[in-house]
C-alpha positions as CSV (number, residue, x, y, z in Angstrom):
1,M,95.1,111.6,126.6
2,R,98.5,111.1,128.0
3,L,101.0,108.2,128.5
4,M,101.3,107.0,132.1
5,P,103.7,104.5,133.6
6,I,101.7,101.6,135.0
7,E,103.0,102.2,138.6
8,F,101.4,105.7,138.6
9,V,98.0,104.4,137.5
10,R,95.3,104.5,140.2
11,P,91.9,102.8,140.4
12,N,89.0,104.6,138.5
13,T,91.5,105.7,135.8
14,V,89.9,105.7,132.3
15,L,91.9,103.8,129.7
16,G,92.7,105.9,126.7
17,K,94.0,103.3,124.1
18,T,92.8,99.7,123.6
19,L,95.1,97.0,124.9
20,Y,95.9,93.8,123.1
21,D,97.7,90.6,124.1
22,I,100.8,89.0,122.5
23,D,98.6,87.3,119.9
24,G,96.7,90.4,119.0
25,R,93.5,89.6,120.9
26,L,91.7,92.5,122.4
27,L,92.3,92.6,126.2
28,L,90.6,95.9,127.2
29,R,88.8,98.5,125.2
30,A,89.6,102.2,125.3
31,G,87.2,103.9,127.7
32,S,87.3,101.1,130.3
33,V,87.4,102.2,133.9
34,L,90.3,100.5,135.6
35,N,90.1,98.9,139.0
36,Q,93.1,97.6,141.1
37,A,92.6,94.0,139.9
38,T,92.8,95.1,136.3
39,I,95.8,97.3,136.9
40,N,97.6,94.3,138.5
41,K,96.7,92.1,135.5
42,I,98.2,94.7,133.1
43,K,101.4,94.6,135.2
44,E,101.4,90.8,135.1
45,I,101.4,90.8,131.2
46,N,104.4,93.2,131.3
47,I,102.8,96.3,129.9
48,L,104.8,99.1,131.4
49,S,102.8,102.1,130.3
50,I,99.3,102.9,129.1
51,Y,97.4,105.8,127.7
52,I,94.8,107.4,130.1
53,V,92.1,110.0,129.8
54,D,91.6,112.5,132.7
55,K,90.6,116.0,133.4
56,Y,93.9,117.3,132.2
57,S,94.0,115.5,128.9
58,N,90.9,114.2,127.2
59,E,91.7,114.7,123.6
60,E,92.6,111.6,121.5
61,I,96.1,111.3,120.1
62,E,95.9,109.8,116.7
63,D,98.4,107.1,115.8
64,V,100.3,107.4,112.5
65,I,98.7,104.1,111.4
66,K,95.4,102.5,112.2
67,P,95.5,100.3,115.4
68,E,94.2,97.3,113.4
69,I,96.9,97.6,110.9
70,R,99.6,97.9,113.6
71,Q,98.2,94.8,115.4
72,K,98.0,92.8,112.2
73,A,101.6,93.7,111.3
74,I,102.9,92.7,114.8
75,I,101.2,89.3,114.5
76,M,102.6,88.8,111.0
77,I,106.2,89.6,112.1
78,K,105.8,87.3,115.2
79,E,104.6,84.4,113.0
80,A,107.5,84.9,110.5
81,F,110.1,85.1,113.2
82,S,108.7,82.1,115.0
83,N,108.5,80.0,111.8
84,I,112.1,80.9,110.9
85,E,113.3,79.9,114.4
86,R,111.5,76.6,114.1
87,I,112.8,75.7,110.6
88,N,116.3,76.9,111.2
89,T,117.1,75.2,114.5
90,S,120.3,73.9,112.8
91,N,121.3,77.5,111.8
92,K,121.4,76.2,108.2
93,I,122.3,79.0,105.7
94,R,120.4,78.8,102.4
95,N,122.2,78.4,99.1
96,S,119.3,78.4,96.7
97,E,115.7,79.5,96.3
98,K,114.4,76.0,96.4
99,D,115.5,75.6,100.0
100,Y,112.8,78.0,101.1
101,T,109.5,76.4,102.2
102,W,106.2,77.5,100.7
103,Q,105.3,78.9,104.1
104,E,108.4,81.1,104.3
105,Q,107.9,82.4,100.8
106,S,104.3,83.2,101.8
107,Y,105.5,85.1,104.8
108,F,107.8,87.2,102.7
109,Y,105.0,87.9,100.2
110,N,102.5,88.9,103.0
111,I,105.1,91.2,104.6
112,G,105.4,93.0,101.3
113,K,101.6,93.4,101.1
114,M,101.5,94.6,104.7
115,A,104.2,97.2,103.8
116,E,101.9,98.5,101.1
117,S,99.0,98.9,103.6
118,I,101.2,100.7,106.1
119,I,102.5,103.1,103.4
120,E,99.0,103.8,102.1
121,D,97.8,104.5,105.6
122,I,100.6,106.9,106.4
123,L,100.3,108.7,103.0
124,N,96.6,109.3,103.7
125,H,97.6,111.5,106.7
126,K,97.8,115.2,105.8
127,D,100.7,115.9,108.1
128,V,102.9,113.0,109.1
129,V,104.5,113.6,112.5
130,L,105.4,111.2,115.3
131,A,103.4,111.9,118.4
132,L,102.3,108.5,119.7
133,V,104.4,106.0,121.6
134,D,103.3,102.5,120.9
135,I,101.9,100.6,123.9
136,R,103.6,97.2,124.0
137,S,104.0,94.3,126.2
138,M,107.5,93.1,126.9
139,N,106.3,89.7,125.9
140,N,106.1,90.8,122.2
141,Y,108.7,93.6,122.4
142,V,110.8,92.4,119.4
143,Y,107.9,92.3,117.0
144,S,106.3,95.6,118.2
145,H,109.8,97.2,117.9
146,C,110.1,96.0,114.2
147,V,106.7,97.6,113.4
148,N,107.5,100.8,115.2
149,V,110.8,101.1,113.4
150,A,109.0,100.7,110.1
151,V,106.5,103.5,111.0
152,I,109.2,105.8,112.2
153,S,111.4,105.1,109.1
154,L,108.4,105.8,106.8
155,T,107.7,109.2,108.5
156,I,111.4,110.1,107.7
157,G,111.1,108.7,104.2
158,V,108.0,110.8,103.5
159,A,109.7,113.9,104.9
160,F,112.4,113.3,102.3
161,K,109.8,112.8,99.6
162,L,111.2,109.4,98.7
163,P,109.4,107.7,95.7
164,K,106.9,105.0,96.6
165,K,109.1,102.2,95.4
166,K,111.8,103.3,97.8
167,L,109.3,103.7,100.6
168,E,108.2,100.1,100.0
169,A,111.8,98.9,100.2
170,L,112.4,101.0,103.3
171,C,109.3,99.7,105.0
172,I,110.0,96.0,104.3
173,G,113.6,96.4,105.4
174,A,112.6,98.0,108.6
175,L,109.9,95.4,109.3
176,I,112.5,92.6,109.0
177,H,115.6,94.5,110.1
178,D,116.1,92.2,113.1
179,I,115.2,88.9,111.4
180,G,118.7,87.6,111.9
181,K,118.0,87.5,115.7
182,A,115.7,84.5,114.9
183,L,118.8,82.6,113.9
184,L,120.8,83.4,117.1
185,P,121.2,80.8,119.8
186,K,118.2,81.0,122.1
187,E,120.3,80.8,125.2
188,I,122.0,84.1,124.2
189,L,118.9,85.8,122.9
190,N,116.8,85.0,126.0
191,K,119.6,85.5,128.5
192,H,118.7,87.6,131.6
193,G,121.5,89.9,132.8
194,N,124.6,91.1,131.0
195,L,126.1,89.2,128.0
196,T,129.8,88.2,128.0
197,D,132.0,89.8,125.4
198,E,131.9,86.6,123.4
199,E,128.1,86.6,123.4
200,K,128.0,90.3,122.4
201,E,130.1,89.4,119.3
202,I,127.7,86.6,118.4
203,V,124.7,89.0,118.7
204,K,126.5,91.5,116.4
205,Q,126.4,88.9,113.7
206,H,122.5,89.1,113.4
207,P,122.6,91.6,110.5
208,R,124.8,89.3,108.5
209,L,122.8,86.2,109.4
210,G,119.6,87.9,108.4
211,Y,121.1,89.1,105.1
212,R,122.4,85.6,104.2
213,Y,119.1,84.0,105.1
214,L,117.3,86.4,102.8
215,S,119.8,86.5,100.0
216,S,118.1,83.9,97.8
217,T,114.4,84.8,98.2
218,Y,112.8,86.7,95.3
219,N,110.1,88.1,97.4
220,I,112.4,90.6,99.1
221,N,113.8,93.7,97.3
222,S,117.6,93.9,97.2
223,L,117.5,97.3,98.9
224,S,115.5,95.8,101.8
225,K,118.1,93.1,102.1
226,L,120.8,95.8,102.4
227,V,118.8,97.5,105.2
228,V,118.9,94.2,107.1
229,L,122.7,93.9,106.6
230,Q,123.6,97.6,107.3
231,H,121.2,98.9,110.0
232,H,124.0,98.8,112.6
233,E,126.7,100.4,110.4
234,R,127.9,103.9,111.3
235,P,129.2,106.8,109.1
236,D,132.5,106.8,111.1
237,G,133.2,103.2,110.3
238,L,132.8,101.9,113.8
239,G,129.5,100.0,113.2
240,Y,129.0,96.3,112.5
241,P,129.1,93.8,111.0
242,D,131.4,95.2,108.3
243,G,132.6,98.5,109.6
244,L,131.4,100.4,106.6
245,T,131.9,104.1,106.2
246,K,129.4,106.8,105.2
247,E,129.9,106.5,101.4
248,N,129.2,102.7,101.5
249,I,126.0,102.8,103.6
250,I,122.7,103.3,101.6
251,D,120.3,106.1,102.7
252,L,117.6,103.6,103.6
253,S,119.9,101.9,106.1
254,N,120.8,105.2,107.7
255,I,117.1,106.0,108.1
256,V,116.4,102.6,109.8
257,S,119.5,103.1,112.1
258,I,118.0,106.3,113.4
259,A,114.5,104.9,113.8
260,D,115.9,101.8,115.6
261,A,117.8,104.0,118.1
262,Y,114.9,106.4,118.7
263,D,112.5,103.6,119.4
264,N,114.9,101.8,121.8
265,L,115.8,105.0,123.7
266,S,112.2,106.2,124.0
267,T,110.6,102.9,125.1
268,D,110.2,101.7,128.7
269,L,112.0,98.4,129.4
270,P,112.1,96.4,132.6
271,E,115.8,97.1,133.2
272,K,115.7,100.8,132.1
273,R,113.0,103.4,131.7
274,A,112.7,105.5,128.5
275,M,115.0,108.5,128.3
276,F,113.6,111.9,128.7
277,P,112.4,113.1,125.2
278,S,114.8,116.0,125.0
279,D,117.6,113.7,126.0
280,V,116.8,111.3,123.2
281,L,116.9,114.1,120.6
282,E,120.1,115.5,122.1
283,Y,121.6,112.0,121.9
284,L,120.8,111.8,118.2
285,M,122.1,115.3,117.4
286,S,125.3,114.9,119.4
287,N,126.0,111.6,117.6
288,A,125.1,112.9,114.1
289,V,128.1,112.5,111.8
290,S,129.7,109.8,113.9
291,K,126.9,107.2,114.6
292,F,124.1,108.7,112.4
293,D,123.7,110.6,109.2
294,Y,123.6,114.3,110.0
295,E,121.0,115.4,107.4
296,I,118.6,112.6,108.3
297,V,118.9,113.4,112.1
298,S,118.2,117.1,111.4
299,V,115.0,116.3,109.5
300,F,113.9,113.7,112.0
301,C,114.2,116.1,114.9
302,R,111.9,118.5,113.1
303,I,109.1,116.0,112.6
304,V,109.0,114.2,115.9
305,I,106.7,115.5,118.7
306,P,108.3,114.5,122.0
307,F,105.6,116.2,124.1
308,P,102.2,115.4,122.5
309,K,99.2,117.6,123.2
310,G,97.8,116.8,126.7
311,T,101.2,115.9,128.2
312,L,101.7,117.3,131.7
313,I,105.1,118.7,132.1
314,E,107.1,120.4,134.8
315,L,108.9,123.7,133.9
316,S,112.1,125.1,135.2
317,T,110.0,127.7,137.0
318,G,108.6,124.9,139.2
319,E,105.2,125.2,137.6
320,V,103.2,122.4,136.1
321,A,101.7,122.9,132.6
322,R,99.7,121.1,130.0
323,V,101.0,121.0,126.4
324,E,98.5,122.7,124.1
325,E,100.4,122.7,120.8
326,T,103.8,121.8,119.3
327,V,105.2,124.4,116.9
328,P,106.7,122.9,113.7
329,N,110.5,122.8,113.8
330,F,110.6,123.5,117.6
331,P,109.6,120.2,119.1
332,L,111.2,120.9,122.5
333,R,109.5,124.3,123.0
334,P,105.7,123.8,122.9
335,I,102.9,126.2,123.7
336,V,101.6,125.3,127.2
337,R,98.9,126.2,129.6
338,I,99.9,126.6,133.3
339,I,97.7,124.5,135.6
340,K,99.7,124.6,138.8
341,S,101.8,127.6,140.1
342,S,102.7,129.3,143.4
343,R,101.4,132.5,141.7
344,S,97.6,132.4,141.3
345,S,97.8,135.0,138.5
346,R,99.7,132.4,136.4
347,I,97.1,129.7,136.6
348,D,95.4,129.0,133.2
349,M,97.9,131.3,131.5
350,K,99.0,130.3,128.0
351,V,102.8,130.4,127.5
352,S,104.9,129.9,124.4
353,L,108.3,128.5,125.2
354,I,109.6,129.8,121.9
355,S,109.0,133.3,123.3
356,E,110.0,132.5,126.9
357,L,113.5,131.2,126.2
358,S,114.5,131.2,129.8
359,I,111.9,128.5,130.6
360,V,112.6,124.9,129.7
361,V,110.8,121.6,130.2
362,T,112.5,119.7,133.1
363,A,110.2,116.6,133.5
364,I,107.1,114.9,132.5
365,K,104.6,115.0,135.3
366,Y,102.5,111.9,136.1
367,D,101.3,112.4,139.7
368,M,99.5,115.7,140.5
369,N,99.5,115.1,144.3
């Protein structure tokens, strides 16, 4: 199974992962054979990439959490955000618990229970690594992003052996880290094209708006609330909204900051395609100390798998290879099998890029023509 941008998908391609609509309804089951009309429909609902199964990659890539849990979490976050937008059209800031409606309190409670389910599912995995990119429609990008940030954050938290209570606070904080965006003016949030400098400053207030909104509810842990407030702060003091420096930013906020950046950079968007996997990791490493916590970035770069098994890649030799295995601690130097080469003796040869240091991955290959 491999991830394929929708523009490269051709008729008679087999779908590798089930597709859902913005409300979590099943659209197309894994194993379906796609025709041109179906491909066009996928494009219409703004899904930019899908998983396919072909002769080069027919193994399943297991998600970190069960698909049904992921979809339920996305729907829950969507409902919470939509409800908050509806109730807070006047941008009213709460001053006491009694200002919260029963519906809002139930959302907060359910998000906490959902966090428990996600944590339990992740902890049931023998080895927690990040190998699967979530398939998402741009129509529900914000909600899918929140769930993905939670999953990524938890894999980091597990790698650091955080206690379960801290994992719960981390997961809840990550799930609602962008809740303040539900309180921003819709004309700014939904604007197409570049924001003005004034509009950018308004958007930068979403962590504070989210924190103030949550400040009185008893259903959200205080650490989770700090994650909402601090997830755009930076160790060098140049983050927002408060320009905090390293010693004043909690570790959970640093984790969510990295997860947030990774998910944004590695996801296809209409205005920009995902960065090349090695470029994403290099960006994180080059900005460790200034934008991100160095120790957390170092651990994260050891547990992420940028080239999952079955990925077709182009090598600096000009050859095309299939990823066979990723070696722990060396995510950018997988073991590969050559499937296309100008030298017939190299076809089907297994090559370890850890041993062959002169060979690097230069591109992900989608079209074999």
